[in-house]
C-alpha positions in Angstrom: 61.0 129.5 78.9 61.6 126.9 81.6 58.6 125.1 83.0 58.3 125.9 86.7 57.1 122.3 87.4 59.7 120.3 85.6 63.4 120.5 84.6 64.5 119.0 81.3 67.9 117.3 81.4 70.2 117.3 78.4 69.1 113.7 77.6 65.5 114.8 77.2 64.1 113.4 80.5 61.8 115.6 82.5 62.4 115.6 86.3 59.6 117.0 88.4 60.6 119.8 90.7 59.1 117.8 93.6 61.5 115.0 92.9 64.5 117.3 92.9 63.4 119.0 96.1 63.0 115.6 97.7 66.4 114.5 96.5 68.1 117.6 97.9 66.3 117.2 101.2 67.2 113.5 101.6 70.8 113.8 100.3 73.1 112.4 103.1 75.4 115.4 103.1 75.1 119.1 103.8 74.4 120.8 100.5 75.3 124.4 99.9 76.0 127.1 97.3 78.2 130.1 97.5 77.6 133.4 95.6 81.2 133.9 94.6 81.2 137.7 94.1 79.5 138.3 97.5 81.2 135.5 99.4 77.7 134.6 100.6 76.8 131.0 101.5 73.3 129.4 101.4 72.4 126.0 102.7 70.2 123.9 100.5 69.1 121.2 103.0 69.1 120.6 106.8 71.3 117.5 106.9 72.6 117.4 110.5 76.1 116.1 109.8 76.2 114.6 113.2 77.9 115.0 115.6 78.7 118.5 114.5 75.0 119.4 114.1 74.5 123.2 113.7 78.3 123.7 114.1 78.7 122.3 110.6 77.1 125.5 109.1 79.2 127.7 111.4 82.3 125.7 110.4 81.8 126.6 106.7 81.0 130.3 107.5 83.6 131.3 110.1 87.3 130.9 109.5 88.2 131.4 113.2 85.7 128.7 114.2 87.2 126.4 111.6 90.6 126.8 113.2 89.2 125.6 116.5 87.9 122.4 115.1 90.4 121.6 112.3 93.5 119.5 113.1 96.3 122.0 112.5 98.1 119.7 110.0 95.0 119.7 107.8 94.4 123.5 107.7 96.2 123.9 104.4 93.8 121.5 102.7 90.7 123.6 103.6 92.6 126.8 102.7 93.3 125.4 99.2 89.6 124.5 98.8 88.4 128.0 99.7 90.9 129.4 97.2 89.4 127.2 94.6 85.9 128.5 95.4 87.1 132.1 94.9 88.7 131.2 91.5 85.7 129.1 90.4 87.7 125.8 90.1 86.3 122.4 90.6 87.8 121.0 93.8 87.6 118.2 96.3 89.4 117.7 99.6 89.4 115.5 102.7 90.3 116.7 106.2 89.9 116.0 109.9 88.1 117.9 112.6 87.7 117.5 116.4 84.2 116.4 117.1 82.5 118.2 120.0 81.7 114.8 121.6 85.4 113.8 121.4 87.3 111.9 118.8 88.0 112.8 115.2 85.7 113.2 112.2 86.8 112.8 108.6 85.0 115.2 106.3 85.0 115.6 102.6 84.3 118.9 100.7 83.5 118.8 97.0 82.3 121.7 94.8 82.1 123.1 91.3 80.8 126.2 89.5 77.2 126.1 88.2 77.9 126.2 84.4 74.4 127.6 83.7 74.9 130.4 86.2 78.7 130.9 87.0 77.9 133.3 89.8 77.3 130.3 92.0 79.6 127.6 93.3 77.7 124.5 94.5 79.0 121.8 96.7 78.5 119.4 99.7 80.1 118.5 103.0 80.1 114.8 103.7 81.0 112.8 106.8 83.3 110.0 105.5 84.5 108.6 108.8 82.9 105.2 108.2 84.6 105.0 104.8 88.0 105.9 106.2 87.6 103.2 108.9 86.9 100.6 106.2 89.9 101.7 104.2 92.1 101.7 107.3 90.8 98.2 108.1 91.7 96.9 104.7 95.2 98.5 104.9 95.7 97.0 108.4 94.6 93.6 107.2 97.1 93.8 104.3 99.8 94.8 106.7 99.0 92.0 109.1 99.3 89.6 106.2 102.7 91.0 105.3 103.9 90.8 108.8 102.8 87.2 109.3 106.1 85.4 109.2 106.0 82.4 111.6 104.8 79.9 108.9 107.3 81.0 106.2 109.9 78.3 105.7 112.7 80.8 104.7 114.4 83.4 106.9 112.2 86.4 107.6 112.8 89.2 110.1 111.0 92.4 111.2 113.1 95.4 112.1 111.9 98.6 113.7 112.6 101.3 111.0 113.3 104.0 113.5 115.5 102.2 116.0 117.0 99.7 113.5 116.6 97.0 116.1 115.3 93.5 115.4 111.7 93.1 116.5 110.9 89.6 115.4 112.5 86.7 113.6 111.0 83.4 112.5 112.4 80.0 113.2 114.3 79.9 109.9 115.9 83.3 110.6 116.9 82.3 114.1 118.6 79.1 112.8 120.4 81.0 110.0 121.8 83.7 112.3 122.1 81.7 115.5 119.6 84.0 117.3 118.1 82.9 120.6 114.5 81.6 120.5 113.4 84.3 123.0 114.7 87.8 122.5 113.8 89.4 125.8 115.2 92.7 127.0 117.1 95.0 124.6 116.7 93.6 121.0 119.8 93.2 118.9 120.6 95.8 116.3 120.0 94.9 112.7 123.6 96.2 112.0 125.0 93.3 114.1 123.7 90.9 111.4 125.8 92.2 108.5 129.6 93.1 108.2 130.6 96.7 108.6 131.8 96.8 105.0 128.2 96.9 103.8 126.9 99.4 106.4 126.8 102.4 104.0 124.9 100.3 101.4 122.4 99.0 103.9 121.8 102.4 105.4 121.1 103.9 101.9 118.6 101.1 101.2 116.8 101.6 104.5 116.7 105.4 104.1 115.1 105.0 100.6 112.5 102.5 101.7 109.8 105.0 102.8 109.8 106.3 99.2 110.6 103.2 97.2 108.6 100.8 99.5 110.7 97.8 98.6 114.2 96.7 97.6 115.4 93.4 96.2 119.0 92.3 95.6 122.0 90.4 97.0 123.4 91.4 100.4 126.2 90.1 102.6 125.1 89.0 106.1 126.8 87.4 109.1 125.6 85.2 112.0 126.3 85.7 115.7 129.5 83.7 115.4 130.8 86.1 112.8 130.5 83.7 109.8 129.5 85.7 106.7 127.2 84.5 103.8 125.5 86.0 100.8 121.7 86.1 100.4 119.2 87.2 97.9 117.1 89.7 99.9 113.9 91.6 99.8 113.2 94.5 102.1 109.7 96.0 102.4 108.6 99.1 104.3 105.4 98.3 106.3 103.3 100.7 108.4 102.0 99.0 111.6 100.1 100.6 114.6 101.6 104.0 114.4 105.1 102.7 113.7 107.2 101.7 110.6 108.7 98.3 110.3 111.0 96.7 107.7 110.1 93.2 106.6 113.4 91.4 105.5 113.2 88.1 103.8 116.3 86.3 102.6 117.3 83.2 100.6 120.9 82.3 101.4 122.8 81.6 98.2 124.3 78.4 99.4 120.8 77.0 100.1 120.1 77.2 96.4 123.1 74.8 95.8 121.9 72.2 98.4 120.0 69.1 97.6 121.0 69.1 93.9 122.3 65.7 93.3 122.8 65.0 89.6 120.0 62.9 88.3 121.0 59.6 86.7 119.1 60.8 83.6 121.7 63.4 82.9 124.2 60.7 81.8 121.6 59.5 79.3 121.5 62.9 77.5 123.8 65.3 75.8 124.9 68.5 77.6 122.1 71.1 77.5 119.6 68.6 75.9 116.6 69.7 78.1 114.0 67.8 76.1 115.9 64.5 76.4 116.5 65.1 80.1 112.8 65.8 80.8 111.7 62.7 79.0 114.3 60.5 80.8 113.2 61.9 84.2 109.6 61.2 83.5 110.0 57.8 81.8 108.0 55.0 83.5 106.8 57.3 86.3 103.7 55.5 87.7 101.8 58.5 88.9 101.7 62.3 89.0 103.4 62.6 92.3 106.4 60.6 91.1 106.6 62.7 88.0 106.7 65.9 90.0 109.3 64.5 92.5 111.6 63.6 89.6 111.2 66.9 87.9 112.6 68.6 91.0 115.9 67.1 89.9 115.8 68.9 86.6 118.5 71.7 86.5 116.1 74.3 85.2 113.7 73.6 88.0 116.4 73.5 90.6 117.7 76.8 89.5 114.4 78.7 89.4 111.9 76.9 91.7 111.3 75.7 95.2 108.3 73.6 94.3 106.2 72.4 91.4 102.4 71.8 91.4 100.1 70.2 88.9 96.4 70.9 88.9 94.1 68.3 87.4 91.1 70.4 86.2 87.5 69.2 86.2 85.5 72.3 85.3 82.1 70.6 85.0 82.5 69.0 88.4 83.7 72.3 89.8 86.9 70.8 91.3 90.6 71.0 90.9 92.8 68.2 92.2 96.3 69.4 93.2 99.6 67.4 93.3 102.9 68.9 94.3 106.6 68.3 95.1 109.3 70.3 96.8 110.4 70.9 100.4 108.0 73.8 101.0 105.1 71.5 100.1 106.1 68.9 102.7 103.0 67.6 104.5 100.7 68.6 101.6 98.0 66.1 101.0 98.5 64.3 97.7 95.6 64.8 95.4 94.0 67.5 97.6 90.7 68.8 96.1 89.8 72.4 95.8 86.8 74.2 94.3 87.4 75.4 90.8 86.0 78.8 91.6 88.7 81.2 92.8 91.6 79.1 91.4 94.4 80.0 89.1 92.7 77.8 86.5 89.5 79.9 86.6 91.5 83.1 86.0 93.2 81.5 83.1 90.0 80.5 81.4 88.1 83.7 82.2 90.8 86.0 80.8 92.0 83.7 78.0 95.6 83.6 79.3 98.3 81.5 77.7 100.2 81.7 81.0 100.0 83.6 84.4 102.7 85.1 86.5 102.0 86.2 90.0 104.8 88.5 91.2 103.8 88.5 94.9 101.1 86.3 96.4 100.9 88.7 99.4 99.3 91.2 97.1 96.7 88.7 95.8 93.0 88.6 96.4 92.5 85.1 95.0 91.2 82.6 97.6 93.5 79.8 96.4 96.6 81.9 97.0 95.7 82.4 100.6 94.6 78.8 101.1 97.4 77.0 99.3 100.4 79.2 98.5 100.9 81.8 101.2 100.7 79.4 104.2 103.6 77.5 102.6 105.7 80.5 102.1 105.3 80.6 98.3 105.6 84.3 97.2 105.6 84.0 93.4 104.6 81.5 90.7 104.5 80.8 87.0 101.4 78.9 85.7 101.1 77.3 82.3 97.7 75.8 81.1 97.3 72.8 78.8 94.1 71.9 77.0 92.4 68.7 75.7 89.8 69.3 72.9 89.8 73.0 73.8 88.9 72.3 77.4 91.4 73.2 80.2 92.6 70.0 81.8 96.0 70.8 83.3 97.7 73.7 84.9 101.4 73.3 85.9 102.6 75.9 88.5 106.3 76.6 89.2 106.6 78.1 92.7 109.3 80.2 94.4 109.6 81.5 98.0 111.0 84.7 96.5 108.8 87.5 95.2 109.2 88.5 91.6 111.0 85.3 90.7 109.2 84.9 87.3 108.6 88.6 86.4 108.8 89.2 82.7 108.7 85.5 81.6 106.5 84.7 78.6 104.4 81.6 77.8 107.3 79.9 76.1 109.4 79.8 79.4 110.2 76.2 80.6 108.5 74.8 77.5 110.9 71.9 77.2 109.9 70.7 80.7 106.3 71.6 80.9 105.3 70.3 77.5 106.9 66.9 78.3 105.2 66.9 81.6 101.8 67.5 79.9 102.4 64.7 77.5 103.2 62.3 80.4 100.1 63.6 82.3 97.9 62.8 79.3 99.4 59.3 79.1 98.7 58.8 82.8 95.1 59.9 82.3 94.6 57.4 79.5 96.2 54.6 81.5 94.0 55.5 84.5 90.8 55.4 82.4 91.9 52.0 80.9 92.5 50.5 84.3 89.2 51.8 85.6 87.2 50.4 82.6 88.8 47.0 82.8 88.3 46.5 86.5 
């Protein structure tokens, strides 16, 4: 027979009745139980559920009163919950009601049958408006980041999904398409920026975006003078302030062929001898910056990357010294210091990774991505660690302004280049220590 003063849990702990009564009374939601066969509801505490107050009880009791408060588009959600009560199924739902004082409240209903007495269905009604505001704030911040295009060095445009008109274009996009700096009045149609021969394909891509969220591939565009060009393109569907936008980023194909002068080292090596080429490019380089500048001439780097970084890791001193090369890193301070915490290097050590691929920095929560990569338009990267005496000392990062550029690559990718660079880096460290000790 059950003790009237305590309740024994399945794990053997005794909970005093007074404690349970206090918990029910203090619980920050309106607790209730329904006797299923009789469709009778009892309220187990007096939580006010402001600003509904006493109306909260009437809301759960009276279907006609519910219809007055419920947003019509959410009515089916509450109907489904009430059906679950009748059938004794565990259920949870979220819906919105008009608050008597104005505005909208978000409420959550959760309930389940009492397994020790299946006649009763227990549950609670909880105000989750604050939680929804937090979630919406996070989503809005994420969308703001996705819409931030001014500092991106490659062409990016925002198009109104409904009207299909251009809403914004960064400097690189204006230069590429010959658009005016100020687009006052009626905005140009997105269709004016590609030839009619691809209209059906572009329409199909745009129509699918609300369901697929993003699309990547090669498209044909044209500038205002009518000159056409091909570009590797990424289109993303983004919700923003009650409207839908499409973020379009492109990399014109011909830009990938620019600034690719054949390095003199190529003449020293046989065709396809990447190991030889890497060594020739790095031979006699006096410092890390020069090494990285020279590697930008390597065919594999030119084909896949817009920049290359090298992090000199000092875990005990909690610092990472970063060097870089590539047009997107122009203006970057040589040997810039960052805290080790929150870096790519820390993630590599913490999770024991032999390489790290970030498909899209805009989806990242790492502080270093927002401090170093995103402001320079770097959207994806491949990072490879190198150790000395089992301690991480170097991370080489290959960067691209395109998202998903390194997706699917394993740790062996770029081995002929990065292994040679690591050897040259170790030599540079030894020479630096030797010079320091002799001075």
